[in-house]
FIRO-953010 format. One record per residue (C-alpha): residue number from 1; residue in one letter; chain; x negated, y, z. Coordinates in pm, 1 decimal. Layout:
N
+-----+------+-----+----------+----------+----------+
| seq | type | mol |       px |       py |       pz |
+-----+------+-----+----------+----------+----------+
| NUM |    a |   A |        X |        Y |        Z |
...
+-----+------+-----+----------+----------+----------+
END
This chain:
138
+-----+------+-----+----------+----------+----------+
| seq | type | mol |       px |       py |       pz |
+-----+------+-----+----------+----------+----------+
|   1 |    m |   A |  -7928.1 |  12408.9 |  11498.4 |
|   2 |    k |   A |  -7921.7 |  12425.8 |  11117.6 |
|   3 |    r |   A |  -8177.0 |  12141.2 |  11099.3 |
|   4 |    h |   A |  -7959.4 |  11923.1 |  11319.4 |
|   5 |    a |   A |  -7654.3 |  11996.1 |  11102.4 |
|   6 |    k |   A |  -7837.2 |  11875.1 |  10790.6 |
|   7 |    a |   A |  -7950.3 |  11561.6 |  10968.5 |
|   8 |    l |   A |  -7599.9 |  11502.0 |  11104.2 |
|   9 |    n |   A |  -7448.7 |  11533.2 |  10755.7 |
|  10 |    a |   A |  -7696.0 |  11280.7 |  10618.1 |
|  11 |    y |   A |  -7621.9 |  11037.8 |  10897.2 |
|  12 |    q |   A |  -7245.3 |  11069.2 |  10854.9 |
|  13 |    d |   A |  -7294.1 |  10942.9 |  10498.7 |
|  14 |    v |   A |  -7391.8 |  10612.7 |  10656.4 |
|  15 |    n |   A |  -7054.2 |  10598.3 |  10836.3 |
|  16 |    v |   A |  -7181.9 |  10601.2 |  11192.7 |
|  17 |    s |   A |  -6963.0 |  10822.1 |  11401.8 |
|  18 |    s |   A |  -6903.8 |  10765.3 |  11770.8 |
|  19 |    a |   A |  -7252.0 |  10835.1 |  11914.0 |
|  20 |    v |   A |  -7350.1 |  11128.7 |  11692.1 |
|  21 |    p |   A |  -7163.4 |  11408.3 |  11877.0 |
|  22 |    y |   A |  -7341.6 |  11311.6 |  12199.6 |
|  23 |    a |   A |  -7690.3 |  11255.2 |  12062.2 |
|  24 |    d |   A |  -7977.9 |  11489.2 |  12137.5 |
|  25 |    g |   A |  -8226.1 |  11578.3 |  11863.5 |
|  26 |    v |   A |  -8458.6 |  11283.3 |  11923.5 |
|  27 |    q |   A |  -8170.3 |  11035.5 |  11943.5 |
|  28 |    l |   A |  -8022.2 |  11176.8 |  11623.9 |
|  29 |    i |   A |  -8350.7 |  11129.9 |  11438.1 |
|  30 |    q |   A |  -8376.9 |  10775.4 |  11573.4 |
|  31 |    m |   A |  -8023.4 |  10706.8 |  11452.7 |
|  32 |    l |   A |  -8111.2 |  10846.4 |  11110.8 |
|  33 |    f |   A |  -8409.0 |  10613.8 |  11087.1 |
|  34 |    d |   A |  -8192.8 |  10318.9 |  11194.3 |
|  35 |    g |   A |  -7942.1 |  10402.1 |  10919.9 |
|  36 |    l |   A |  -8221.8 |  10454.5 |  10669.1 |
|  37 |    i |   A |  -8385.3 |  10120.5 |  10743.3 |
|  38 |    d |   A |  -8045.6 |   9947.1 |  10732.2 |
|  39 |    s |   A |  -7976.3 |  10102.3 |  10390.4 |
|  40 |    l |   A |  -8318.1 |   9998.5 |  10260.6 |
|  41 |    s |   A |  -8265.9 |   9644.2 |  10390.0 |
|  42 |    a |   A |  -7927.6 |   9634.9 |  10219.0 |
|  43 |    a |   A |  -8080.7 |   9761.0 |   9893.1 |
|  44 |    e |   A |  -8347.1 |   9492.0 |   9916.9 |
|  45 |    g |   A |  -8082.1 |   9223.7 |   9961.0 |
|  46 |    h |   A |  -7876.9 |   9359.1 |   9672.8 |
|  47 |    l |   A |  -8184.4 |   9353.9 |   9449.9 |
|  48 |    v |   A |  -8248.2 |   8988.9 |   9536.1 |
|  49 |    r |   A |  -7883.2 |   8906.4 |   9457.0 |
|  50 |    k |   A |  -7889.7 |   9129.3 |   9146.0 |
|  51 |    s |   A |  -7593.2 |   9330.7 |   9277.3 |
|  52 |    i |   A |  -7679.4 |   9644.9 |   9083.8 |
|  53 |    k |   A |  -7394.2 |   9874.3 |   9190.0 |
|  54 |    e |   A |  -7436.7 |   9788.1 |   9557.7 |
|  55 |    k |   A |  -7815.1 |   9837.1 |   9525.8 |
|  56 |    s |   A |  -7757.4 |  10182.2 |   9377.4 |
|  57 |    d |   A |  -7511.6 |  10272.7 |   9654.9 |
|  58 |    a |   A |  -7757.2 |  10162.1 |   9926.3 |
|  59 |    l |   A |  -8044.6 |  10354.5 |   9765.2 |
|  60 |    y |   A |  -7821.6 |  10661.8 |   9733.7 |
|  61 |    r |   A |  -7745.6 |  10644.8 |  10107.9 |
|  62 |    a |   A |  -8115.1 |  10594.3 |  10188.8 |
|  63 |    s |   A |  -8213.3 |  10889.7 |   9968.0 |
|  64 |    n |   A |  -7954.5 |  11112.6 |  10135.3 |
|  65 |    i |   A |  -8087.7 |  11022.3 |  10477.8 |
|  66 |    i |   A |  -8444.3 |  11101.0 |  10368.7 |
|  67 |    i |   A |  -8323.7 |  11436.1 |  10232.8 |
|  68 |    g |   A |  -8156.9 |  11500.2 |  10569.9 |
|  69 |    l |   A |  -8475.6 |  11410.3 |  10756.4 |
|  70 |    q |   A |  -8677.0 |  11633.8 |  10527.9 |
|  71 |    g |   A |  -8432.5 |  11919.4 |  10575.1 |
|  72 |    s |   A |  -8460.2 |  11890.7 |  10952.7 |
|  73 |    l |   A |  -8837.5 |  11948.0 |  10957.8 |
|  74 |    d |   A |  -8949.0 |  12257.2 |  11148.8 |
|  75 |    f |   A |  -9241.3 |  12400.9 |  10953.5 |
|  76 |    e |   A |  -9300.2 |  12676.0 |  11211.6 |
|  77 |    k |   A |  -9342.8 |  12447.7 |  11510.5 |
|  78 |    g |   A |  -9456.9 |  12138.0 |  11323.8 |
|  79 |    a |   A |  -9705.5 |  12307.4 |  11087.0 |
|  80 |    e |   A |  -9935.5 |  12039.3 |  10942.7 |
|  81 |    l |   A |  -9729.3 |  11746.0 |  11068.5 |
|  82 |    a |   A |  -9412.5 |  11886.8 |  10909.0 |
|  83 |    r |   A |  -9595.0 |  11942.8 |  10578.8 |
|  84 |    n |   A |  -9734.8 |  11588.7 |  10584.8 |
|  85 |    l |   A |  -9393.4 |  11439.4 |  10660.3 |
|  86 |    s |   A |  -9233.8 |  11649.1 |  10387.1 |
|  87 |    e |   A |  -9487.7 |  11519.4 |  10135.6 |
|  88 |    l |   A |  -9428.7 |  11162.4 |  10255.4 |
|  89 |    y |   A |  -9052.2 |  11206.0 |  10219.9 |
|  90 |    d |   A |  -9103.7 |  11344.7 |   9865.9 |
|  91 |    y |   A |  -9314.2 |  11040.1 |   9782.3 |
|  92 |    c |   A |  -9052.2 |  10803.6 |   9925.3 |
|  93 |    l |   A |  -8776.7 |  10972.0 |   9725.5 |
|  94 |    r |   A |  -8977.7 |  10927.9 |   9405.9 |
|  95 |    r |   A |  -9034.6 |  10560.5 |   9491.6 |
|  96 |    l |   A |  -8661.5 |  10508.8 |   9553.1 |
|  97 |    i |   A |  -8579.4 |  10666.9 |   9217.1 |
|  98 |    k |   A |  -8822.1 |  10420.9 |   9055.4 |
|  99 |    a |   A |  -8669.7 |  10134.7 |   9254.3 |
| 100 |    n |   A |  -8323.9 |  10228.7 |   9134.6 |
| 101 |    l |   A |  -8422.3 |  10277.4 |   8770.2 |
| 102 |    y |   A |  -8634.7 |   9965.0 |   8735.8 |
| 103 |    n |   A |  -8491.2 |   9737.9 |   9008.7 |
| 104 |    d |   A |  -8831.9 |   9752.5 |   9176.5 |
| 105 |    i |   A |  -8801.1 |   9561.6 |   9503.4 |
| 106 |    e |   A |  -9165.0 |   9633.2 |   9592.4 |
| 107 |    a |   A |  -9095.0 |  10007.4 |   9590.5 |
| 108 |    v |   A |  -8804.6 |   9953.1 |   9832.2 |
| 109 |    r |   A |  -9024.1 |   9739.2 |  10056.7 |
| 110 |    e |   A |  -9300.8 |   9999.9 |  10052.4 |
| 111 |    v |   A |  -9063.5 |  10280.0 |  10155.3 |
| 112 |    k |   A |  -8905.7 |  10057.8 |  10419.6 |
| 113 |    g |   A |  -9249.2 |   9981.2 |  10567.8 |
| 114 |    l |   A |  -9344.1 |  10348.9 |  10576.6 |
| 115 |    m |   A |  -9014.9 |  10447.2 |  10738.1 |
| 116 |    e |   A |  -9042.5 |  10166.7 |  10995.4 |
| 117 |    e |   A |  -9381.6 |  10305.5 |  11100.7 |
| 118 |    i |   A |  -9242.0 |  10655.5 |  11146.7 |
| 119 |    s |   A |  -8935.1 |  10516.9 |  11321.3 |
| 120 |    s |   A |  -9151.1 |  10333.1 |  11573.1 |
| 121 |    a |   A |  -9328.9 |  10659.7 |  11652.6 |
| 122 |    w |   A |  -8990.8 |  10827.0 |  11716.0 |
| 123 |    t |   A |  -8896.4 |  10539.0 |  11944.8 |
| 124 |    l |   A |  -9197.4 |  10619.1 |  12164.5 |
| 125 |    l |   A |  -9127.5 |  10993.3 |  12175.3 |
| 126 |    p |   A |  -8872.6 |  11001.3 |  12464.4 |
| 127 |    s |   A |  -9113.6 |  10823.8 |  12701.0 |
| 128 |    l |   A |  -9399.3 |  11052.6 |  12593.0 |
| 129 |    l |   A |  -9184.5 |  11361.6 |  12651.9 |
| 130 |    k |   A |  -9076.3 |  11226.2 |  12990.8 |
| 131 |    d |   A |  -9440.6 |  11167.6 |  13089.6 |
| 132 |    q |   A |  -9537.4 |  11514.9 |  12967.0 |
| 133 |    n |   A |  -9252.0 |  11679.4 |  13162.2 |
| 134 |    a |   A |  -9348.1 |  11484.8 |  13475.4 |
| 135 |    a |   A |  -9709.9 |  11596.2 |  13440.9 |
| 136 |    m |   A |  -9604.5 |  11959.8 |  13396.0 |
| 137 |    a |   A |  -9381.2 |  11943.2 |  13703.9 |
| 138 |    s |   A |  -9665.7 |  11816.2 |  13922.7 |
+-----+------+-----+----------+----------+----------+
END
C-alpha cells in the first residue's frame, strides 16, 4: 500500500485526479507513465521554443513521476527486475538533470524513448495477467 501511495502522490503532481481513486495498481502505473511521457513531450516542446521556465517545470514533473515509480518498486517480489528498473530510473533522473542544466533536447528524447518502451510493456500486462489467471483456473 505504501508503494501505491508514493506513486499516487507523484501522479497527483501532474494534476490528474478523477480516475486515480478507482485505479488498480497496474492502471495507476500506466497512468503514471502517461503523465511522464506527456511531461517529457512538453519539455521537448518547451526546449524547441526556448521556454526555459516551462521546460524546467515539465522536467520537474517528469522527475517527480520517475521518483514515484522508483519508490513503488517491490524489491522483495521483483528482485532482479526491480533492481534493473531502479538503476534505469536513476539513469533517467541523471539524464533529466543534464537536460535541465544544459537544455539538452537529446537527453529528454532518450529518456522519453526509454519510458515509452517500459510503458508499452505495462500496457500489455493486463492481458498477460488475464491469460495467466485463465490458465490457472483451467
